[in-house]
Kinemage of the C-alpha trace (Angstrom):
@kinemage 1
@onewidth
@group {chain A} dominant
@subgroup {mainchain}
@vectorlist {calphas} color= white
{ca unk a 1} P -7.630 18.496 18.272
{ca unk a 2} L -10.751 16.366 18.508
{ca unk a 3} L -11.396 16.686 14.755
{ca unk a 4} L -7.818 15.629 13.979
{ca unk a 5} L -8.188 12.575 16.199
{ca unk a 6} L -11.439 11.684 14.416
{ca unk a 7} L -9.741 11.919 11.007
{ca unk a 8} L -6.853 9.763 12.219
{ca unk a 9} L -9.236 7.170 13.643
{ca unk a 10} L -11.167 7.119 10.350
{ca unk a 11} L -7.939 6.690 8.375
{ca unk a 12} L -6.865 3.854 10.677
{ca unk a 13} L -10.261 2.166 10.192
{ca unk a 14} L -9.985 2.432 6.404
{ca unk a 15} L -6.460 1.038 6.429
{ca unk a 16} L -7.614 -1.801 8.689
{ca unk a 17} L -10.296 -2.775 6.147
{ca unk a 18} L -7.829 -2.500 3.263
{ca unk a 19} L -5.366 -4.675 5.171
{ca unk a 20} L -8.018 -7.390 5.158
{ca unk a 21} L -8.429 -6.939 1.407
{ca unk a 22} L -4.686 -7.518 1.125
{ca unk a 23} L -4.930 -10.598 3.368
{ca unk a 24} L -7.679 -12.055 1.187
{ca unk a 25} L -5.638 -11.282 -1.916
{ca unk a 26} L -2.627 -13.058 -0.412
{ca unk a 27} L -4.725 -16.070 0.588
{ca unk a 28} L -6.162 -16.254 -2.921
{ca unk a 29} L -2.697 -16.006 -4.410
{ca unk a 30} L -1.502 -18.863 -2.205
{ca unk a 31} L -4.489 -21.028 -3.133
{ca unk a 32} L -4.078 -20.371 -6.849
{ca unk a 33} L -0.389 -21.226 -6.667
{ca unk a 34} L -1.161 -24.390 -4.692
{ca unk a 35} L -3.812 -25.556 -7.173
{ca unk a 36} L -1.556 -24.717 -10.133
{ca unk a 37} L 1.493 -26.534 -8.772
{ca unk a 38} L -0.551 -29.510 -7.538
{ca unk a 39} L -2.346 -29.833 -10.855
{ca unk a 40} L 0.840 -29.422 -12.838
{ca unk a 41} L 2.853 -32.076 -11.019
{ca unk a 42} L 0.214 -34.576 -9.887
{ca unk a 43} L -2.199 -34.788 -12.806
{ca unk a 44} L -0.257 -32.883 -15.487
{ca unk a 45} L -3.034 -30.253 -15.760
{ca unk a 46} L -1.888 -26.775 -14.683
{ca unk a 47} L -4.460 -24.133 -13.812
{ca unk a 48} L -5.156 -22.100 -16.936
{ca unk a 49} L -4.448 -18.396 -16.429
{ca unk a 50} L -2.812 -18.820 -13.036
{ca unk a 51} L 0.031 -16.486 -13.994
{ca unk a 52} L -2.421 -13.758 -15.042
{ca unk a 53} L -4.452 -14.123 -11.860
{ca unk a 54} L -1.257 -14.021 -9.787
{ca unk a 55} L -0.099 -10.847 -11.527
{ca unk a 56} L -3.432 -9.128 -10.924
{ca unk a 57} L -3.517 -10.222 -7.281
{ca unk a 58} L -0.014 -8.802 -6.835
{ca unk a 59} L -1.266 -5.372 -7.920
{ca unk a 60} L -3.783 -5.408 -5.068
{ca unk a 61} L -1.370 -6.954 -2.607
{ca unk a 62} L 1.542 -4.650 -3.478
{ca unk a 63} L -0.370 -1.408 -3.062
{ca unk a 64} L -1.881 -2.369 0.266
{ca unk a 65} L 1.379 -3.864 1.547
{ca unk a 66} L 3.051 -0.438 1.228
{ca unk a 67} L 0.189 1.160 3.140
{ca unk a 68} L 0.252 -1.519 5.838
{ca unk a 69} L 4.010 -1.275 6.302
{ca unk a 70} L 3.802 2.496 6.675
{ca unk a 71} L 0.970 2.449 9.199
{ca unk a 72} L 2.757 -0.236 11.228
{ca unk a 73} L 6.082 1.644 11.017
{ca unk a 74} L 7.651 -1.452 9.534
{ca unk a 75} L 10.012 0.132 7.020
{ca unk a 76} L 13.674 -0.662 7.428
{ca unk a 77} L 15.803 2.206 8.654
{ca unk a 78} L 19.429 2.563 9.662
{ca unk a 79} L 19.800 4.860 12.644
{ca unk a 80} L 23.576 5.033 12.690
{ca unk a 81} L 23.830 8.832 12.824
{ca unk a 82} L 20.184 9.757 13.149
{ca unk a 83} L 19.973 8.848 16.847
{ca unk a 84} L 22.779 11.316 17.607
{ca unk a 85} L 20.679 14.238 16.348
{ca unk a 86} L 18.559 16.253 18.732
{ca unk a 87} L 14.873 15.367 19.028
{ca unk a 88} L 13.979 18.552 17.149
{ca unk a 89} L 16.357 17.731 14.268
{ca unk a 90} L 14.998 14.185 14.094
{ca unk a 91} L 11.455 15.556 13.810
{ca unk a 92} L 12.522 17.973 11.067
{ca unk a 93} L 14.304 15.251 9.076
{ca unk a 94} L 11.314 12.912 9.451
{ca unk a 95} L 8.943 15.668 8.383
{ca unk a 96} L 10.963 16.616 5.290
{ca unk a 97} L 11.401 12.956 4.323
{ca unk a 98} L 7.702 12.231 4.736
{ca unk a 99} L 6.754 15.325 2.712
{ca unk a 100} L 9.133 14.322 -0.090
{ca unk a 101} L 7.660 10.816 0.008
{ca unk a 102} L 4.135 12.256 -0.082
{ca unk a 103} L 4.939 14.369 -3.139
{ca unk a 104} L 6.708 11.535 -4.954
{ca unk a 105} L 4.114 8.854 -4.257
{ca unk a 106} L 1.257 11.290 -4.856
{ca unk a 107} L 2.580 11.968 -8.352
{ca unk a 108} L 3.148 8.263 -8.974
{ca unk a 109} L -0.378 7.380 -7.821
{ca unk a 110} L -1.820 10.068 -10.089
{ca unk a 111} L 0.148 8.724 -13.059
{ca unk a 112} L -1.002 5.170 -12.277
{ca unk a 113} L -4.585 6.473 -12.170
{ca unk a 114} L -4.132 8.136 -15.568
{ca unk a 115} L -2.736 4.894 -16.949
{ca unk a 116} L -5.808 3.124 -15.572
{ca unk a 117} L -8.045 5.615 -17.386
{ca unk a 118} L -6.149 4.945 -20.620
{ca unk a 119} L -6.449 1.186 -20.120
{ca unk a 120} L -10.166 1.629 -19.430
{ca unk a 121} L -10.665 3.669 -22.608
{ca unk a 122} L -8.803 1.141 -24.742
{ca unk a 123} L -10.569 -1.746 -22.958
{ca unk a 124} L -7.403 -3.731 -22.425
{ca unk a 125} L -7.811 -7.195 -20.980
{ca unk a 126} L -5.502 -9.965 -19.893
{ca unk a 127} L -4.349 -12.066 -22.814
{ca unk a 128} L -5.592 -15.528 -21.816
{ca unk a 129} L -8.606 -15.027 -19.551
{ca unk a 130} L -9.821 -11.670 -20.885
{ca unk a 131} L -10.018 -10.052 -17.432
{ca unk a 132} L -10.357 -6.232 -17.673
{ca unk a 133} L -7.151 -4.637 -16.392
{ca unk a 134} L -8.401 -1.157 -15.469
{ca unk a 135} L -10.016 -2.066 -12.112
{ca unk a 136} L -6.723 -3.491 -10.892
{ca unk a 137} L -4.913 -0.356 -12.054
{ca unk a 138} L -7.396 1.796 -10.125
{ca unk a 139} L -7.011 -0.316 -6.987
{ca unk a 140} L -3.241 0.028 -7.287
{ca unk a 141} L -3.586 3.815 -7.697
{ca unk a 142} L -5.873 3.957 -4.646
{ca unk a 143} L -3.362 2.018 -2.560
{ca unk a 144} L -0.540 4.324 -3.622
{ca unk a 145} L -2.638 7.430 -2.938
{ca unk a 146} L -3.471 6.171 0.553
{ca unk a 147} L 0.216 5.393 1.074
{ca unk a 148} L 1.022 8.996 0.124
{ca unk a 149} L -1.688 10.221 2.508
{ca unk a 150} L -0.195 8.105 5.296
{ca unk a 151} L 3.153 9.802 4.658
{ca unk a 152} L 1.482 13.222 4.832
{ca unk a 153} L -0.152 12.306 8.137
{ca unk a 154} L 3.188 11.031 9.405
{ca unk a 155} L 4.818 14.344 8.436
{ca unk a 156} L 2.439 16.470 10.495
{ca unk a 157} L 1.600 14.083 13.322
{ca unk a 158} L 4.418 15.287 15.624
{ca unk a 159} L 3.095 18.847 15.339
{ca unk a 160} L -0.483 17.834 16.175
{ca unk a 161} L 0.093 15.638 19.207
{ca unk a 162} L 2.001 16.539 22.323
{ca unk a 163} L 3.913 13.289 22.613
{ca unk a 164} L 3.903 11.323 19.341
{ca unk a 165} L 3.813 7.544 19.565
{ca unk a 166} L 6.878 6.094 17.879
{ca unk a 167} L 6.205 2.417 18.398
{ca unk a 168} L 4.787 0.048 15.836
{ca unk a 169} L 1.075 -0.378 15.364
{ca unk a 170} L -0.584 2.650 13.830
{ca unk a 171} L -0.091 6.278 13.034
{ca unk a 172} L -0.265 7.342 16.645
{ca unk a 173} L -3.928 7.611 17.559
């Protein structure tokens, strides 16, 4: 089990670093919006390309927000009937749901990666500022792939540990 714990700790460390990338992206998005709105209404000079920059920052922020929410167990759930199931049934339902999520988001991340390759080959850029779009597509694909991996870890975590941690704040290491 020591190797499994090491992998989980490594995954938690990577997600911690990527959370900070998301924080920086959010802070940049806020600053760009502030400068754009302030310039637009105070001196009648909006920030050129602010919409493009905001869209690209949202690709980074969106992918890592899914990963963060999963690792913090922050997704919304309605436990109306679920809590009435036995602990074993709850584990089975969680496992099947996480495996379905892993398969779905794994396929989506792969397709996003392929789209990024296509965008890279065609050298597409943003229309106003000419920013290459493929790096943002690859970052988005990476975030989705890590999200899928987090779901896979969540599916098998109850079988690895004796008493899985169900509270917020990590995948249970």
